[in-house]
N, C-alpha and C positions, 0 to 999 in steps of 0.2 A: 553233616554238621553235628557237632556234639551237643549234648543236652545243655551244657553250660553256655555254649555259644548262643543257643536259641534264647536262653534266659537273658543273656546280656543284650541281645538285639531287641527283645521285647521291652526290656528296661529302657533302652535308648529311645525306642519308638514312643513309649508312653510318656517319657520326659519331653520329647519334641512336641507331642500333642498338648501337654500341660503348658509349655512355654507359649505355644500358639494361642491357647485359650486365655492365658494371662496377658499377653502383650500384643497379640494380633499378628497379621502378616504385613510385610513391607509392601507398599503400593507399587514401588518400582525397585526391584532388586538391584543392589549395587553391582555393577558390571566390572568396573575398573577400580574398585576400592573407594569410590565416592560414597559419601554419607547421603542416604536418601533424604529428601525434603520432609517427608512425613511417613507415618505408617498407619494402617487401619486396624483397629481392634476387632475382636470377634463380633461385637455387636454393631459394627459399621462406623464407629466414631473415628475421625481422623485425629491423630496426635502429632504435634510438631516435634521434630527431632532437633536438638540444638544445632546451631550453625557450626560450620567448620572453623577451626582456629586459624588465626592469621599466620602466615608463614613467618617463622622466627627470623629475626634479623641477626646476622652474624656480628656479635659485638666484639669478637676477638680479631685483632689484626694479625697479619702474618708476622712472625718473629723478625725483627730487624737486627742487623749485626751492629754491635756497639764497639767500633774500633777506634 
């Protein structure tokens, strides 16, 4: 591994650790793209994650022929 690659990987690892300290870990990691109900901060507090958006309704109808 080159010197630059090691520095990049160290930078990434340090930033991951910073994000973990700032925002905590997910209590249940999303497996299939679902948004977790909450996550736990570094000091053990649980924080609610906003709920999923409602599925959008298709307001556009299929084009009709005007003959």
